C-alpha positions as CSV (number, residue, x, y, z in Angstrom):
1,N,-120.1,185.7,-28.5
2,L,-116.9,187.6,-28.9
3,L,-115.8,186.4,-25.5
4,K,-116.5,182.8,-26.4
5,Y,-114.2,183.2,-29.4
6,D,-111.5,184.5,-27.0
7,D,-112.1,181.5,-24.8
8,V,-111.0,179.2,-27.6
9,S,-107.6,180.9,-28.2
10,N,-107.1,181.4,-24.4
11,D,-107.6,177.6,-23.8
12,Q,-105.0,176.8,-26.5
13,R,-102.6,179.5,-25.1
14,K,-102.9,178.0,-21.7
15,V,-101.9,174.5,-23.0
16,V,-98.9,175.9,-24.9
17,F,-97.6,178.0,-22.1
18,E,-97.9,175.2,-19.5
19,Q,-96.0,173.0,-21.9
20,R,-93.4,175.7,-22.4
21,I,-92.8,176.1,-18.6
22,E,-92.3,172.3,-18.4
23,L,-89.8,172.4,-21.3
24,M,-87.9,175.3,-19.6
25,D,-87.5,173.2,-16.5
26,G,-85.9,170.5,-18.6
27,E,-87.3,167.6,-16.7
28,G,-88.4,164.7,-18.9
29,L,-87.3,166.6,-22.0
30,S,-85.5,163.6,-23.5
31,E,-88.6,161.5,-23.1
32,T,-90.7,164.2,-24.8
33,I,-88.2,164.4,-27.7
34,T,-88.4,160.6,-28.1
35,E,-92.2,160.7,-28.1
36,M,-92.1,163.4,-30.8
37,R,-89.7,161.3,-32.9
38,E,-91.9,158.2,-32.5
39,G,-94.9,160.2,-33.5
40,V,-93.3,161.4,-36.7
41,I,-92.3,157.8,-37.5
42,E,-95.9,156.7,-36.9
43,E,-97.3,159.4,-39.2
44,I,-95.0,158.8,-42.1
45,V,-95.4,155.0,-42.0
46,A,-99.2,155.3,-41.8
47,K,-99.1,157.8,-44.7
48,N,-97.1,155.6,-47.0
49,I,-98.2,152.1,-45.9
50,P,-102.1,152.1,-46.0
51,E,-103.7,149.8,-43.6
52,N,-104.3,146.2,-44.8
53,A,-102.5,147.0,-48.1
54,Y,-100.1,144.5,-49.8
55,A,-96.4,145.3,-49.9
56,E,-96.7,145.9,-53.6
57,Q,-99.1,148.8,-52.8
58,W,-96.8,150.5,-50.4
59,N,-95.3,153.9,-51.3
60,V,-91.7,152.7,-50.7
61,A,-90.1,155.7,-52.5
62,G,-92.2,158.2,-50.5
63,L,-91.5,156.5,-47.2
64,K,-87.7,156.4,-48.0
65,E,-87.8,160.1,-48.9
66,E,-89.6,161.2,-45.7
67,V,-87.3,159.0,-43.6
68,G,-84.5,161.0,-45.1
69,Q,-86.3,164.3,-44.7
70,Y,-87.4,164.0,-41.1
71,L,-84.9,161.5,-39.6
72,N,-81.8,162.1,-41.7
73,L,-81.4,158.4,-42.4
74,D,-80.7,156.5,-45.5
75,L,-82.3,153.1,-44.9
76,P,-82.6,150.1,-47.3
77,I,-86.4,150.2,-47.2
78,E,-86.7,149.0,-50.8
79,E,-84.8,145.8,-49.7
80,W,-86.9,145.3,-46.6
81,V,-90.1,145.2,-48.5
82,K,-88.8,142.3,-50.6
83,E,-88.5,140.1,-47.6
84,E,-91.1,137.3,-47.3
85,G,-93.8,138.1,-44.8
86,I,-92.7,141.7,-44.1
87,A,-95.4,143.7,-42.3
88,E,-96.1,147.3,-41.5
89,D,-95.1,146.8,-37.9
90,D,-91.7,145.4,-38.9
91,I,-91.0,148.4,-41.1
92,R,-92.0,150.8,-38.2
93,E,-89.8,148.9,-35.7
94,R,-86.8,148.9,-37.9
95,I,-87.1,152.7,-38.6
96,T,-87.6,153.4,-34.9
97,A,-84.5,151.3,-33.9
98,A,-82.3,153.1,-36.5
99,A,-83.6,156.5,-35.4
100,D,-83.1,155.7,-31.7
101,A,-79.5,154.5,-32.4
102,A,-78.6,157.6,-34.4
103,A,-80.1,159.9,-31.6
104,K,-78.2,158.0,-28.9
105,E,-74.9,158.2,-30.8
106,R,-75.3,162.0,-31.2
107,A,-76.3,162.3,-27.5
108,D,-73.2,160.3,-26.4
109,R,-71.0,162.6,-28.6
110,F,-72.5,165.8,-27.2
111,G,-72.7,164.8,-23.6
112,P,-75.8,165.1,-21.4
113,D,-75.5,168.8,-20.5
114,V,-74.9,170.0,-24.1
115,M,-77.6,167.7,-25.5
116,N,-80.1,168.9,-23.0
117,Y,-79.3,172.5,-23.8
118,V,-79.6,171.9,-27.6
119,E,-82.9,170.0,-27.2
120,R,-84.4,172.7,-25.0
121,S,-83.3,175.5,-27.3
122,V,-84.6,173.8,-30.5
123,V,-88.0,172.9,-28.9
124,L,-88.6,176.3,-27.4
125,Q,-87.6,178.3,-30.5
126,T,-89.6,176.1,-32.8
127,L,-92.7,176.2,-30.4
128,D,-92.5,180.0,-30.2
129,H,-92.3,180.4,-34.0
130,L,-95.2,178.0,-34.7
131,W,-97.3,179.5,-32.0
132,R,-97.0,183.0,-33.5
133,E,-98.0,181.6,-36.8
134,H,-100.9,179.9,-35.2
135,I,-102.2,183.1,-33.6
136,V,-102.2,184.8,-37.0
137,N,-104.1,181.9,-38.5
138,L,-106.7,182.1,-35.7
139,D,-107.1,185.8,-36.3
140,H,-107.7,185.2,-40.0
141,L,-110.2,182.4,-39.3
142,R,-112.1,184.6,-36.8
143,S,-112.4,187.4,-39.4
144,V,-114.1,185.2,-42.0
145,V,-116.0,182.6,-40.0
146,G,-118.9,184.9,-39.5
147,F,-119.9,184.4,-43.1
148,R,-120.8,180.7,-42.3
149,G,-124.0,182.0,-40.7
150,Y,-125.3,182.7,-44.2
151,A,-125.2,179.0,-44.8
152,Q,-127.2,178.3,-41.7
153,R,-124.1,177.1,-39.8
154,D,-123.2,178.3,-36.3
155,P,-120.0,180.5,-36.7
156,L,-118.9,179.8,-33.2
157,Q,-119.1,176.0,-33.6
158,E,-117.3,176.3,-36.9
159,Y,-114.6,178.4,-35.3
160,K,-114.1,175.9,-32.5
161,G,-113.8,172.9,-34.9
162,E,-111.4,174.6,-37.3
163,A,-109.4,176.1,-34.5
164,F,-108.9,172.7,-33.0
165,E,-107.8,171.3,-36.4
166,L,-105.3,174.2,-36.7
167,F,-104.0,173.5,-33.2
168,Q,-103.5,169.8,-34.0
169,G,-101.8,170.8,-37.2
170,M,-99.4,173.1,-35.3
171,L,-98.5,170.2,-32.9
172,G,-97.8,167.9,-35.9
173,N,-95.6,170.6,-37.4
174,L,-93.8,171.0,-34.1
175,R,-93.0,167.2,-33.9
176,Q,-91.7,167.2,-37.5
177,A,-89.7,170.4,-37.2
178,V,-88.1,169.5,-33.9
179,T,-87.3,165.9,-35.0
180,A,-85.8,167.0,-38.3
181,Q,-83.6,169.6,-36.6
182,L,-82.3,167.4,-33.8
183,M,-81.6,164.5,-36.2
184,R,-79.3,166.9,-38.1
185,V,-77.7,169.1,-35.5
186,E,-74.0,169.0,-35.1
187,L,-71.6,170.9,-32.9
188,V,-69.1,173.2,-34.6
189,R,-66.0,173.7,-32.5
190,E,-64.0,176.8,-33.0
191,A,-60.4,176.1,-34.2
192,A,-57.8,176.6,-31.6
193,D,-55.9,179.9,-31.9
194,A,-53.0,179.4,-34.2
195,P,-49.6,179.9,-32.6
196,P,-48.1,183.3,-33.3
197,P,-45.6,183.4,-36.2
198,E,-42.0,183.4,-35.3
199,A,-40.3,186.7,-35.5
200,P,-38.4,187.0,-38.8
201,E,-34.7,187.1,-38.7
202,M,-33.3,190.6,-38.7
203,F,-30.4,191.7,-40.7
204,G,-28.4,195.0,-40.7
205,S,-26.1,196.6,-43.0
206,H,-24.0,199.8,-43.2
207,I,-22.9,201.0,-46.6
208,D,-19.6,202.8,-46.7
209,G,-20.2,206.0,-48.6
210,S,-16.7,206.0,-50.3
211,T,-16.6,202.3,-51.3
212,G,-20.2,201.4,-51.6
213,E,-19.5,198.2,-49.7
214,D,-21.2,196.8,-46.7
215,D,-19.1,197.4,-43.6
216,F,-20.6,194.5,-41.8
217,Q,-19.0,191.1,-42.1
218,G,-16.8,192.2,-45.0
219,G,-19.8,193.2,-47.1
220,E,-22.0,190.3,-46.0
221,T,-25.3,191.2,-44.4
222,A,-25.0,190.4,-40.7
223,L,-27.6,188.7,-38.6
224,L,-28.8,190.9,-35.8
225,L,-29.2,188.9,-32.6
226,R,-32.5,189.7,-30.8
227,Q,-31.2,191.6,-27.8
228,D,-33.0,194.1,-25.6
229,S,-32.2,197.5,-27.0
230,N,-32.6,199.0,-23.5
231,T,-29.5,197.2,-22.2
232,V,-26.6,199.5,-21.5
233,V,-23.3,198.0,-22.9
234,A,-19.9,199.4,-22.1
235,P,-18.2,200.9,-25.3
236,E,-15.3,198.4,-25.1
237,N,-17.8,195.5,-25.3
238,R,-19.4,196.8,-28.5
239,D,-18.5,195.2,-31.8
240,P,-18.5,198.0,-34.4
241,K,-19.6,195.5,-37.0
242,N,-22.5,194.0,-35.0
243,P,-25.2,196.5,-33.9
244,A,-26.8,193.7,-31.9
245,T,-24.0,194.1,-29.3
246,W,-24.3,197.8,-28.9
247,G,-27.3,197.8,-26.5
248,K,-28.8,201.2,-25.7
249,V,-26.9,204.1,-27.4
250,G,-27.4,207.7,-26.6
251,R,-28.5,209.7,-29.6
252,N,-25.7,212.2,-29.1
253,E,-23.0,209.6,-28.5
254,A,-20.5,208.7,-31.2
255,C,-21.9,205.9,-33.3
256,P,-20.3,202.6,-32.2
257,C,-19.7,201.7,-35.9
258,G,-16.7,204.0,-35.9
259,S,-17.9,206.4,-38.6
260,G,-17.1,209.4,-36.4
261,K,-20.7,210.7,-36.7
262,K,-23.2,211.0,-33.9
263,Y,-25.4,208.0,-33.5
264,K,-28.5,210.1,-34.3
265,H,-27.0,211.0,-37.7
266,C,-25.7,207.5,-38.4
267,H,-27.3,204.2,-37.4
268,G,-29.6,206.1,-35.0
269,A,-31.3,207.9,-37.9
270,F,-33.2,204.6,-38.6
271,A,-33.8,203.6,-35.0
């Protein structure tokens, strides 16, 4: 009997993994997604609009809420039901048309390659998650179903029946979860790298020790032109008041500012 219990879970595992292989191939995935969405619409319409019920008996608020929950749509359902002769099929068709249009608009924005990748990722991740939960539920059912024998019921048959119901419930949850995610998914594009900030203007000054005044530009702070400090400049071409024109100065050379000190003890002390 233990092997027969295993046969039930193995049969379900075979179905799931065959479906998973097909999904990984990506062929017909869009059609599968559409069928899932239509299945969700069928379920929520049937749940909130009982068969052969009058429009006044419809659960309009519940239907509108579930359309928003699973399809991410805000539709004027409360206005539709006021129309003369409106029927359940009309409501279903309008919801389906709105959902198909929203899905197409998203697919057009994403492009076929990106949309296929997103759909496959969502379906596979959701399926794997729900299957793991289902296995736990089957193990729990198997651990307690033996007690049904005390009520003169066949535990194996009870297990098969409830395992089938759990499996159908898992597939229903898969349809709902995949549909809800794909009707909300959006691409988040990373912002382009900001351009590097401009280098700040550089200013230099040289305070005369005897007067306390700035030697550059008659006491005015001089703008240092951005020049390669490795450039060798002839002494006669150096402006004593503009270090930007000095180029590379040896540390033991006389400071081009005219102070009489070595460069390393004057302006070079801060270089």
